[in-house]
VOMAR-763351 format. One record per residue (C-alpha): x, y, z; chain; residue in three letters. Coordinates in pm, 1 decimal, always signed. Each point is the difference from the previous one (the first is absolute). Layout:
<nodes>
{u X&v Y&w Z&cadena A&residuo ALA} $
...
</nodes>
This chain:
<nodes>
{u +7755.6&v +4568.4&w +6007.5&cadena A&residuo UNK} $
{u +296.1&v +14.5&w +237.6&cadena A&residuo UNK} $
{u +149.7&v -329.6&w +125.9&cadena A&residuo UNK} $
{u +198.1&v +43.1&w +327.0&cadena A&residuo UNK} $
{u +106.1&v -354.6&w +99.5&cadena A&residuo UNK} $
{u +29.6&v -341.0&w -171.4&cadena A&residuo UNK} $
{u -39.8&v -327.0&w +187.0&cadena A&residuo UNK} $
{u +80.6&v -361.5&w -84.8&cadena A&residuo UNK} $
{u -117.6&v -274.8&w +229.4&cadena A&residuo UNK} $
{u +85.7&v -362.7&w +2.2&cadena A&residuo UNK} $
{u -16.3&v -304.2&w +233.3&cadena A&residuo UNK} $
{u +228.0&v -275.4&w +71.6&cadena A&residuo UNK} $
{u -94.9&v -260.3&w +248.8&cadena A&residuo UNK} $
{u +230.1&v +83.0&w +289.8&cadena A&residuo UNK} $
{u +26.4&v +7.9&w +384.9&cadena A&residuo UNK} $
{u +160.5&v +202.5&w +265.2&cadena A&residuo UNK} $
{u +301.4&v -220.1&w -19.8&cadena A&residuo UNK} $
{u +32.7&v +94.1&w -371.9&cadena A&residuo UNK} $
{u -40.6&v +363.5&w +85.9&cadena A&residuo UNK} $
{u +292.1&v -13.6&w +228.7&cadena A&residuo UNK} $
{u +209.8&v -165.3&w -261.1&cadena A&residuo UNK} $
{u -99.2&v +272.2&w -240.3&cadena A&residuo UNK} $
{u +86.8&v +274.1&w +243.3&cadena A&residuo UNK} $
{u +346.1&v -172.7&w +95.7&cadena A&residuo UNK} $
{u +70.7&v +20.6&w -371.4&cadena A&residuo UNK} $
{u -106.1&v +342.9&w -61.2&cadena A&residuo UNK} $
{u +161.0&v +121.1&w +326.8&cadena A&residuo UNK} $
{u +318.6&v -192.6&w +22.6&cadena A&residuo UNK} $
{u +46.5&v -176.1&w -335.9&cadena A&residuo UNK} $
{u -28.6&v -331.0&w +161.7&cadena A&residuo UNK} $
{u -149.5&v -334.7&w -110.3&cadena A&residuo UNK} $
{u +35.2&v -357.4&w +127.7&cadena A&residuo UNK} $
{u +208.1&v -228.5&w -208.7&cadena A&residuo UNK} $
{u +8.9&v +243.7&w -298.2&cadena A&residuo UNK} $
{u +281.5&v +125.6&w -216.8&cadena A&residuo UNK} $
{u +122.3&v +319.6&w +171.0&cadena A&residuo UNK} $
{u +108.9&v +166.9&w -333.0&cadena A&residuo UNK} $
{u -336.8&v -71.4&w -153.3&cadena A&residuo UNK} $
{u -186.3&v +147.5&w +318.0&cadena A&residuo UNK} $
{u +218.1&v +308.7&w -20.8&cadena A&residuo UNK} $
{u -81.4&v +49.2&w -362.3&cadena A&residuo UNK} $
{u -372.2&v -18.0&w +62.0&cadena A&residuo UNK} $
{u +21.5&v +230.7&w +301.7&cadena A&residuo UNK} $
{u +208.3&v +258.4&w -180.4&cadena A&residuo UNK} $
{u -265.2&v +8.7&w -280.3&cadena A&residuo UNK} $
{u -272.5&v +69.3&w +232.4&cadena A&residuo UNK} $
{u +191.5&v +318.9&w +124.9&cadena A&residuo UNK} $
{u -163.0&v +12.4&w +332.9&cadena A&residuo UNK} $
{u -1.6&v +337.6&w +147.3&cadena A&residuo UNK} $
{u -213.9&v -53.9&w +313.2&cadena A&residuo UNK} $
{u -159.7&v -323.8&w +149.5&cadena A&residuo UNK} $
{u -228.1&v -40.2&w +309.7&cadena A&residuo UNK} $
{u -155.2&v -312.6&w +159.1&cadena A&residuo UNK} $
{u -336.2&v +77.8&w +158.8&cadena A&residuo UNK} $
{u -167.3&v -229.1&w +262.8&cadena A&residuo UNK} $
{u -356.1&v +71.1&w -55.6&cadena A&residuo UNK} $
{u -299.1&v -134.3&w +203.6&cadena A&residuo UNK} $
{u -148.9&v -175.3&w -305.5&cadena A&residuo UNK} $
{u +295.0&v -71.8&w -224.0&cadena A&residuo UNK} $
{u +377.5&v +60.3&w +25.7&cadena A&residuo UNK} $
{u +123.3&v +167.1&w -318.1&cadena A&residuo UNK} $
{u +311.0&v +160.0&w -118.1&cadena A&residuo UNK} $
{u +37.3&v +312.5&w -235.1&cadena A&residuo UNK} $
{u +303.0&v +110.0&w -199.0&cadena A&residuo UNK} $
{u +89.6&v +275.7&w -245.2&cadena A&residuo UNK} $
{u +191.0&v -3.4&w -313.2&cadena A&residuo UNK} $
{u +3.4&v +325.4&w -175.2&cadena A&residuo UNK} $
{u -348.3&v +117.1&w -62.4&cadena A&residuo UNK} $
{u -140.3&v -352.5&w +65.1&cadena A&residuo UNK} $
{u -123.0&v -127.1&w +333.4&cadena A&residuo UNK} $
{u -74.5&v -367.1&w +64.7&cadena A&residuo UNK} $
{u -209.1&v -126.6&w +278.9&cadena A&residuo UNK} $
{u -12.8&v -384.3&w +80.0&cadena A&residuo UNK} $
{u -222.4&v -161.8&w +263.7&cadena A&residuo UNK} $
{u +59.6&v -329.4&w +166.2&cadena A&residuo UNK} $
{u -278.1&v -164.2&w -198.8&cadena A&residuo UNK} $
{u +191.6&v +77.7&w -327.6&cadena A&residuo UNK} $
{u -193.2&v +303.2&w -126.2&cadena A&residuo UNK} $
{u +250.9&v +222.9&w -183.9&cadena A&residuo UNK} $
{u -108.0&v +361.8&w -94.1&cadena A&residuo UNK} $
{u +230.9&v +232.8&w -209.3&cadena A&residuo UNK} $
{u -61.0&v +364.9&w +4.7&cadena A&residuo UNK} $
{u +118.3&v +301.9&w -209.1&cadena A&residuo UNK} $
{u -71.5&v +346.1&w +105.1&cadena A&residuo UNK} $
{u +18.7&v +324.0&w -180.6&cadena A&residuo UNK} $
{u -61.1&v -117.4&w -346.0&cadena A&residuo UNK} $
{u +182.7&v +205.1&w -259.1&cadena A&residuo UNK} $
{u -2.4&v -173.5&w -335.7&cadena A&residuo UNK} $
{u -266.1&v -287.3&w +17.4&cadena A&residuo UNK} $
{u +153.7&v -210.6&w -264.2&cadena A&residuo UNK} $
{u +360.4&v +31.3&w +114.5&cadena A&residuo UNK} $
{u -113.1&v -48.8&w +367.1&cadena A&residuo UNK} $
{u -204.9&v -319.1&w -80.7&cadena A&residuo UNK} $
{u +302.2&v -133.0&w -186.1&cadena A&residuo UNK} $
{u +237.6&v +70.1&w +300.5&cadena A&residuo UNK} $
{u -254.1&v -151.0&w +238.3&cadena A&residuo UNK} $
{u -56.0&v -319.6&w -202.8&cadena A&residuo UNK} $
{u +376.0&v -47.1&w -73.9&cadena A&residuo UNK} $
{u +56.7&v +33.2&w +380.5&cadena A&residuo UNK} $
{u -241.6&v -277.2&w +81.6&cadena A&residuo UNK} $
{u +80.9&v -231.5&w -297.1&cadena A&residuo UNK} $
{u +378.8&v +50.2&w -19.0&cadena A&residuo UNK} $
{u +107.7&v +71.1&w +374.3&cadena A&residuo UNK} $
{u -252.8&v -91.0&w +270.1&cadena A&residuo UNK} $
{u -175.6&v -312.4&w -145.2&cadena A&residuo UNK} $
{u +348.2&v -159.6&w -99.8&cadena A&residuo UNK} $
{u +155.8&v +75.1&w +361.0&cadena A&residuo UNK} $
{u -311.0&v -160.8&w +164.2&cadena A&residuo UNK} $
{u +13.7&v -297.6&w -229.5&cadena A&residuo UNK} $
{u +371.1&v -32.9&w +80.7&cadena A&residuo UNK} $
{u -70.4&v +25.5&w +380.3&cadena A&residuo UNK} $
{u -243.7&v -279.9&w -5.7&cadena A&residuo UNK} $
{u +157.3&v -207.0&w -269.6&cadena A&residuo UNK} $
{u +97.8&v -280.5&w +237.4&cadena A&residuo UNK} $
{u -369.7&v -77.7&w +84.4&cadena A&residuo UNK} $
{u -322.1&v -3.4&w -204.9&cadena A&residuo UNK} $
{u +16.5&v +221.7&w -309.2&cadena A&residuo UNK} $
{u -189.2&v +331.0&w -1.3&cadena A&residuo UNK} $
{u -287.9&v +34.1&w -221.4&cadena A&residuo UNK} $
{u +48.9&v +167.0&w -336.3&cadena A&residuo UNK} $
{u -102.5&v +359.7&w -3.0&cadena A&residuo UNK} $
</nodes>
């Protein structure tokens, strides 16, 4: 059996306003009333290579890449992480899981730390 792609999907209750806040953080490393040093730290850890905000007929979304990982987030809070070109399944899964649990999830939790807490993943 050959595995070509790995996906991880999750959902956080969010809206179009939240999607713009995430985009502003990912694109410009900005966040309202948050510590700039901490924002920079989270932003650098994500190592964003490319980001795009997409105005779609159904749901607006954003997509960014970090190394071999692509992350897509829709305005209703669906987050999908993808890895293409699987080389070493065990190592790739570990990289994928660590990116989500040690970089992306903490960054999102910090961005929204002033409001209602995020559900635990």
